C-alpha positions in Angstrom: 58.5 -23.0 115.9 57.1 -22.4 112.5 58.8 -23.6 109.3 61.1 -21.2 107.4 61.7 -19.0 110.5 64.9 -20.2 112.1 67.6 -17.6 111.3 70.5 -20.1 111.9 69.2 -22.3 109.1 68.9 -19.3 106.7 72.5 -18.3 107.4 73.8 -21.9 106.9 71.8 -22.1 103.7 73.5 -19.0 102.3 76.9 -20.2 103.5 76.4 -23.5 101.8 75.4 -21.8 98.6 78.4 -19.5 98.9 80.7 -22.5 99.3 79.2 -24.4 96.4 79.5 -21.5 94.1 82.9 -20.3 95.4 84.7 -22.2 92.7 83.6 -19.5 90.3 85.7 -16.8 92.0 88.1 -18.9 94.1 90.7 -20.8 92.2 91.9 -23.8 94.2 93.7 -27.1 93.5 91.9 -30.0 92.0 90.7 -31.3 95.4 89.4 -27.9 96.6 86.7 -27.4 94.0 84.9 -30.7 94.4 85.1 -30.4 98.2 83.6 -26.9 98.3 80.9 -27.8 95.7 79.8 -31.1 97.3 79.9 -30.0 100.9 78.4 -26.7 100.1 75.5 -28.4 98.4 75.1 -30.8 101.3 75.0 -27.9 103.7 72.5 -26.0 101.6 70.2 -29.0 101.1 70.3 -30.0 104.8 69.5 -26.4 105.7 66.5 -26.4 103.4 65.2 -29.6 105.0 65.7 -28.0 108.5 63.9 -24.8 107.5 61.0 -26.8 106.1 60.8 -29.2 109.1 62.1 -27.3 112.2 61.5 -30.3 114.5 63.9 -32.7 112.7 66.9 -32.6 115.0 69.0 -34.9 112.8 69.4 -32.1 110.2 71.2 -29.9 112.7 73.6 -32.7 113.5 74.1 -33.5 109.8 74.9 -29.8 109.1 77.4 -29.9 112.0 79.0 -33.0 110.4 79.2 -31.3 107.0 80.7 -28.2 108.6 83.4 -30.2 110.4 84.2 -32.0 107.2 84.4 -28.7 105.3 86.6 -27.2 108.0 89.1 -30.1 108.0 89.0 -30.6 104.2 92.0 -28.2 103.4 94.3 -30.4 105.5 92.8 -33.8 104.6 92.6 -33.2 100.9 95.7 -31.1 101.0 94.7 -27.8 99.5 96.0 -25.5 102.2 98.4 -23.9 99.7 95.3 -22.4 98.0 94.6 -19.6 100.5 91.3 -18.5 99.1 89.8 -22.0 99.0 91.2 -22.9 102.4 89.8 -19.8 104.0 86.4 -20.4 102.4 86.4 -23.9 103.8 87.4 -22.8 107.3 85.0 -19.9 107.6 82.0 -21.6 106.1 82.8 -24.8 108.0 83.2 -23.0 111.3 80.1 -20.9 110.8 78.0 -23.9 109.9 79.2 -25.9 112.9 78.5 -23.0 115.3 75.1 -22.1 113.9 74.0 -25.7 113.6 74.9 -26.4 117.2 73.1 -23.2 118.4 70.0 -24.4 116.5 69.9 -27.9 118.2 68.0 -26.7 121.4 65.3 -25.0 119.3 65.0 -28.0 117.0 64.7 -30.3 120.0 62.0 -28.1 121.5 60.1 -28.1 118.2 60.4 -31.9 118.0 59.2 -32.3 121.6 56.3 -30.0 120.9 55.2 -32.0 117.8 55.4 -35.3 119.7 53.2 -34.0 122.5 50.4 -32.9 120.1 
């Protein structure tokens, strides 16, 4: 697999950027804003690394972790009363988890191909 071609990583990159910038249009509680910004940036950065190096399987697992953390953040950090911030966390988190897990087999194959050559 060539660098910069996996669609799942492009979608998680955009989703991470969306989450990080969402505090501009989503008004949440004090815990919502830092959660969305930090986890959104982590998702975007990990997606960039994954796009540049498609054989690094750890980046897909890291994005899965960031997605899970973003998904549970409204309950853990207690900003479920902020509907827009909560839904942003849930949708971006779930999307990141699902897409990162679907990219794991391709990433493993790319990793295996690099090791053989």
